[in-house]
C-alpha positions as CSV (number, residue, x, y, z in Angstrom):
1,M,0.0,0.0,0.0
2,I,1.2,3.5,-0.9
3,A,0.0,6.2,1.5
4,I,-0.3,9.8,0.0
5,I,-0.1,12.4,2.7
6,D,-3.1,14.9,2.7
7,Y,-2.2,17.9,4.8
8,G,-4.6,20.2,3.0
9,M,-2.3,21.4,0.2
10,G,-1.3,20.0,-3.2
11,N,-2.7,18.2,-6.2
12,I,-3.2,15.0,-4.4
13,H,-5.8,13.4,-6.6
14,S,-3.8,13.7,-9.8
15,V,-0.8,12.1,-8.1
16,Q,-3.1,9.3,-6.8
17,K,-4.6,8.8,-10.3
18,A,-1.1,8.5,-11.8
19,L,-0.1,5.9,-9.2
20,I,-3.2,3.9,-9.7
21,S,-2.7,3.9,-13.5
22,M,0.6,2.2,-12.8
23,G,-0.9,-0.5,-10.8
24,A,-0.5,0.8,-7.2
25,K,-2.9,0.4,-4.3
26,T,-3.2,3.8,-2.7
27,L,-4.6,5.5,0.4
28,V,-5.0,9.3,0.7
29,T,-4.7,10.1,4.4
30,N,-3.8,12.5,7.2
31,N,-3.8,9.8,9.8
32,P,-0.3,8.9,11.3
33,K,-1.5,5.4,12.0
34,D,-2.2,4.8,8.3
35,I,1.3,6.1,7.5
36,A,2.8,3.7,10.1
37,S,1.2,0.7,8.4
38,C,2.0,1.6,4.8
39,D,4.8,0.2,2.7
40,K,5.6,3.4,0.8
41,L,4.8,7.1,1.4
42,V,4.3,10.0,-1.0
43,L,4.5,13.6,0.2
44,P,3.2,15.8,-2.6
45,G,2.9,19.6,-2.2
46,V,1.9,22.9,-3.7
47,G,2.0,26.1,-1.7
48,S,4.0,27.6,1.1
49,F,6.8,25.9,3.0
50,G,5.8,27.4,6.3
51,D,2.1,26.8,6.0
52,A,2.7,23.2,4.9
53,L,4.8,22.5,8.0
54,K,2.2,24.1,10.3
55,D,-0.5,21.9,8.9
56,M,1.7,18.8,9.0
57,D,2.7,19.5,12.6
58,R,-0.9,20.1,13.7
59,Q,-1.9,16.7,12.4
60,G,1.1,14.7,13.7
61,L,2.4,14.1,10.2
62,I,5.9,15.5,10.7
63,K,6.7,12.8,13.3
64,A,5.0,10.1,11.2
65,T,7.0,11.1,8.1
66,R,10.3,11.2,9.9
67,T,9.6,7.8,11.5
68,H,8.8,6.3,8.1
69,I,12.0,7.5,6.6
70,E,14.1,6.5,9.7
71,K,12.8,3.0,9.3
72,K,14.2,2.9,5.8
73,K,10.8,2.5,4.2
74,I,10.4,3.9,0.7
75,F,9.6,7.6,0.4
76,L,8.8,9.9,-2.5
77,G,8.6,13.7,-2.2
78,I,7.2,15.8,-5.0
79,C,7.8,19.5,-5.6
80,L,7.2,21.2,-2.2
81,G,7.5,17.7,-0.8
82,L,11.2,17.7,-1.9
83,Q,11.9,21.1,-0.3
84,L,10.2,20.1,3.0
85,L,13.0,17.5,3.5
86,F,15.5,20.3,4.2
87,E,16.2,22.3,7.3
88,E,14.8,25.6,6.1
89,S,13.6,27.7,3.2
90,E,14.0,31.4,2.1
91,E,10.3,31.3,1.5
92,S,9.5,31.0,5.3
93,P,12.2,32.4,7.5
94,G,12.2,30.8,10.9
95,A,10.2,27.7,9.9
96,K,12.0,24.4,10.5
97,G,11.8,21.8,7.8
98,L,11.9,18.1,8.4
99,G,15.7,18.2,8.5
100,I,16.1,14.8,6.7
101,F,18.8,16.5,4.5
102,K,21.1,19.4,5.4
103,G,20.7,22.5,3.3
104,K,17.9,24.9,2.4
105,A,15.5,25.9,-0.3
106,R,16.4,29.1,-2.1
107,R,14.4,31.4,-4.4
108,F,15.2,31.7,-8.0
109,S,16.7,35.1,-8.8
110,G,14.9,37.2,-11.4
111,S,18.0,39.4,-11.9
112,L,19.0,37.5,-15.0
113,G,15.7,38.1,-16.7
114,L,14.3,34.8,-15.7
115,K,10.6,34.4,-15.1
116,V,9.8,33.3,-11.6
117,P,8.2,30.9,-11.0
118,H,10.1,28.4,-13.2
119,M,7.1,27.0,-15.1
120,G,7.0,24.6,-18.0
121,W,9.1,21.9,-19.6
122,N,12.8,21.5,-18.9
123,Q,15.5,18.8,-19.1
124,L,17.0,16.4,-16.6
125,Q,20.8,15.9,-16.6
126,F,21.5,12.6,-14.8
127,M,24.2,12.8,-12.1
128,Q,23.5,9.2,-10.8
129,S,22.6,7.0,-13.7
130,A,22.1,4.1,-11.3
131,C,19.1,5.7,-9.7
132,P,16.2,3.2,-9.9
133,L,13.7,5.9,-11.0
134,F,15.7,6.3,-14.3
135,K,14.8,2.8,-15.6
136,G,13.5,3.2,-19.2
137,I,14.2,7.0,-19.2
138,D,16.8,8.7,-21.3
139,N,19.2,11.4,-20.0
140,N,18.1,14.9,-21.1
141,S,14.4,13.9,-21.0
142,F,11.9,16.7,-20.5
143,V,9.6,17.0,-17.4
144,Y,7.2,19.6,-16.2
145,F,8.1,22.1,-13.5
146,C,6.2,24.8,-11.5
147,H,8.2,26.3,-8.6
148,S,9.8,29.5,-7.4
149,F,12.2,27.8,-4.9
150,Y,14.8,25.1,-5.4
151,A,16.8,22.9,-2.9
152,E,20.5,23.5,-2.3
153,P,21.7,20.4,-0.5
154,T,24.9,20.4,1.6
155,Q,25.5,16.8,0.5
156,K,26.0,17.0,-3.2
157,E,26.2,13.2,-3.5
158,I,22.4,13.0,-3.0
159,I,21.7,14.8,-6.2
160,A,20.5,12.3,-8.9
161,S,19.8,14.9,-11.6
162,T,20.2,18.6,-12.2
163,T,18.2,21.0,-14.4
164,G,19.4,24.4,-15.7
165,Y,17.4,27.6,-15.0
166,G,19.8,30.4,-14.4
167,T,21.7,28.0,-12.2
168,D,22.0,24.2,-12.2
169,F,19.7,23.1,-9.4
170,A,18.9,19.7,-8.0
171,S,15.8,18.3,-9.8
172,I,15.9,14.8,-8.4
173,L,17.4,13.6,-5.0
174,W,18.1,10.0,-4.1
175,Q,19.6,8.5,-0.9
176,D,18.9,4.9,0.1
177,T,15.1,4.6,0.2
178,I,14.5,8.4,-0.2
179,Y,13.5,9.8,-3.6
180,A,12.4,13.3,-4.2
181,L,11.4,15.1,-7.4
182,Q,11.3,18.9,-7.9
183,F,9.1,18.6,-10.9
184,H,5.6,17.1,-11.3
185,P,5.8,13.5,-12.6
186,E,2.0,13.3,-12.8
187,K,2.1,16.2,-15.3
188,S,5.2,15.0,-17.2
189,Q,3.4,12.6,-19.7
190,D,5.3,9.4,-20.7
191,V,8.5,10.2,-18.8
192,G,6.7,11.1,-15.6
193,L,4.5,8.0,-15.8
194,Q,7.5,5.8,-16.4
195,M,9.1,7.3,-13.3
196,I,6.0,6.7,-11.3
197,K,5.9,3.1,-12.6
198,N,9.5,2.7,-11.5
199,F,8.6,4.0,-8.0
200,V,5.6,1.6,-7.7
201,E,7.8,-1.3,-8.6
202,L,10.6,-0.6,-6.1
């Protein structure tokens, strides 16, 4: 069973629909007990770093998510769900992230004439070709992004792919059983669905 965290933000149903289309059994939940009993966990997200953490904390979901990850159970973060894995974000000064990874989320600079948010199709440059999510996917494939902030990990070895937008930022993270995507696989057509299929089959 794959649990999808519902903390009141994000395009949860499109993520669920994509998982189901790839053969997954899913449960949308905000109950920590459901999370404790699941095999895999998905943390989607659209919205504010600080607000998401407040909602997760109020529902006991921060502890449940950390416990799932600490037990080496399979985890997938999507978009804001990637950024929440870090210690902090420029979006919400003072808000403490999950702290799974060291580093912070930074805002894209518009000083180079870049449009913020970064929205639309862009390419993945593989840094770790052995990442299980890359099965059946070519390097330099296009996926769909919609975000104003990007993660800057202290540990560069967790970066599985980068994408260029004014700077080369981490677009996929991978460490042990933790996977995180800055883009939206559920909106990324064949490439995104293949990545979701790979996640379901882990």
